[in-house]
C-alpha positions as CSV (number, residue, x, y, z in Angstrom):
1,M,-10.4,14.8,10.8
2,I,-7.2,12.7,10.8
3,E,-7.1,10.6,7.6
4,A,-4.8,9.1,5.0
5,R,-5.9,8.0,1.5
6,L,-4.6,6.4,-1.6
7,T,-5.9,7.5,-5.1
8,T,-5.3,7.1,-8.8
9,K,-7.0,10.4,-9.6
10,A,-5.4,13.8,-9.8
11,I,-5.0,15.5,-6.4
12,D,-7.5,18.4,-6.1
13,T,-5.7,20.7,-3.6
14,A,-8.6,23.2,-3.4
15,A,-11.0,20.4,-2.5
16,L,-8.6,19.1,0.2
17,L,-8.1,22.5,1.7
18,A,-11.9,23.1,1.8
19,E,-12.5,19.6,3.3
20,L,-10.0,20.3,6.1
21,A,-11.1,23.9,6.8
22,D,-12.0,24.5,10.5
23,A,-12.9,27.8,12.1
24,Q,-10.7,27.0,15.1
25,D,-7.5,26.7,12.9
26,G,-5.4,29.8,12.3
27,A,-3.1,27.9,10.0
28,Q,-3.5,25.6,7.1
29,V,-0.3,24.1,5.7
30,L,-0.3,22.3,2.3
31,F,2.7,20.4,1.1
32,L,2.7,18.9,-2.4
33,G,5.3,16.5,-3.7
34,V,5.4,17.0,-7.5
35,V,7.2,15.2,-10.3
36,R,10.3,17.1,-11.4
37,N,11.9,16.9,-14.8
38,H,15.2,15.5,-13.6
39,H,16.8,13.1,-11.2
40,Q,20.5,13.0,-10.4
41,G,21.4,15.0,-13.5
42,R,19.2,12.9,-15.8
43,A,16.1,14.0,-17.7
44,V,12.9,12.4,-16.5
45,A,10.1,11.7,-19.0
46,H,7.5,10.5,-16.5
47,I,7.1,8.4,-13.3
48,D,4.9,5.5,-12.2
49,Y,4.1,4.9,-8.5
50,E,3.1,1.4,-7.4
51,A,2.5,-0.3,-4.1
52,Y,0.8,-3.1,-2.4
53,E,-2.1,-0.8,-1.5
54,P,-3.4,-2.4,1.7
55,M,0.1,-2.3,3.3
56,A,0.9,1.2,2.0
57,L,-2.4,2.6,3.3
58,K,-2.0,0.9,6.7
59,E,1.5,2.5,7.1
60,L,0.3,5.9,5.8
61,Q,-2.6,5.9,8.3
62,R,-0.2,4.9,11.1
63,I,2.1,7.8,10.3
64,T,-0.7,10.3,10.0
65,H,-2.3,9.4,13.3
66,T,1.1,9.2,15.1
67,V,2.3,12.6,13.9
68,A,-1.1,14.2,14.5
69,K,-1.1,12.9,18.1
70,K,2.5,14.0,18.7
71,H,1.8,17.5,17.6
72,G,-1.6,17.8,19.2
73,L,-3.4,18.2,15.8
74,G,-7.0,17.4,15.0
75,N,-6.9,18.1,11.3
76,V,-4.4,16.1,9.2
77,L,-5.1,14.7,5.7
78,V,-2.5,12.8,3.6
79,V,-3.3,11.7,0.1
80,H,-0.9,9.7,-2.0
81,R,-1.5,9.1,-5.7
82,F,-0.5,6.0,-7.6
83,G,-0.2,5.3,-11.3
84,R,1.4,7.3,-14.2
85,H,2.5,10.8,-13.3
86,Q,3.7,13.4,-15.8
87,I,6.1,16.2,-15.0
88,G,4.5,18.7,-12.6
89,D,1.8,16.2,-11.4
90,A,1.3,16.0,-7.6
91,S,2.1,12.6,-6.2
92,I,1.4,13.4,-2.5
93,A,-0.5,16.1,-0.6
94,V,-0.2,16.7,3.1
95,V,-2.7,19.1,4.5
96,I,-2.5,20.2,8.1
97,G,-4.9,22.4,10.0
98,S,-3.7,23.9,13.3
99,P,-4.5,26.8,15.6
100,H,-0.9,27.9,15.0
101,R,1.6,27.6,12.2
102,G,4.6,26.0,14.1
103,P,3.0,22.6,14.8
104,A,1.5,22.5,11.2
105,F,4.9,23.1,9.5
106,D,6.6,20.6,11.9
107,A,4.0,17.9,11.3
108,A,4.1,18.3,7.5
109,R,7.9,17.9,7.4
110,E,7.8,14.9,9.8
111,I,5.0,13.2,7.8
112,M,7.0,13.5,4.6
113,D,10.2,12.3,6.2
114,L,8.4,9.2,7.5
115,V,6.5,8.5,4.3
116,K,9.8,8.5,2.4
117,K,11.4,6.2,4.9
118,D,8.6,3.8,5.9
119,V,5.8,3.5,3.4
120,P,6.4,0.7,0.8
121,I,5.9,2.7,-2.3
122,W,7.9,1.9,-5.5
123,K,8.7,4.7,-8.0
124,K,9.5,3.7,-11.5
125,E,11.4,6.5,-13.1
126,H,11.3,6.7,-16.9
127,F,14.2,8.7,-18.3
128,S,14.3,10.6,-21.6
129,D,17.1,8.3,-22.8
130,G,14.7,5.3,-22.6
131,T,16.2,3.8,-19.4
132,V,14.1,3.0,-16.3
133,E,14.9,2.7,-12.6
134,W,12.8,1.3,-9.8
135,V,13.2,3.1,-6.5
136,L,11.8,2.1,-3.1
137,A,11.6,5.0,-0.6
138,D,14.5,6.8,-2.4
139,R,16.7,3.7,-2.6
140,L,17.5,2.3,-6.0
141,V,16.1,-1.2,-6.5
142,R,16.8,-2.0,-10.1
143,S,18.3,-0.1,-13.0
144,G,18.8,-0.7,-16.7
145,P,17.3,-0.2,-20.1
146,Q,13.7,-1.4,-20.2
147,K,10.6,-0.9,-22.3
148,G,7.4,0.5,-20.8
């Protein structure tokens, strides 16, 4: 299975690992991107992820298929979550099944690098001091005090 998904529900890692389990694979790599409590020395209260979902899904699928093919993998699943995220929540899961660990680790890193660079996802960081910043693929879009 090679698939990419978007969701607004919490990411169930046990279910994803079970879904991708394959007797031919000797390695399963799971990468989780989780919300941390700080960014550039500032305390983060929570984060909202937004995107134009048809475009984001199309790009996420392209990346998933391209990287799977490049590394000769038949089991790759990428799930990105949108909406409000609290500290510690998973925003993205990359699950790779492979006969060997090397290609699985390499593919997971490459997928994350490409997602950060190419997928049009906006992150709205809400800081503990009440300020908010919009970030697109790790690039600041807009900053300042805002409500919400």
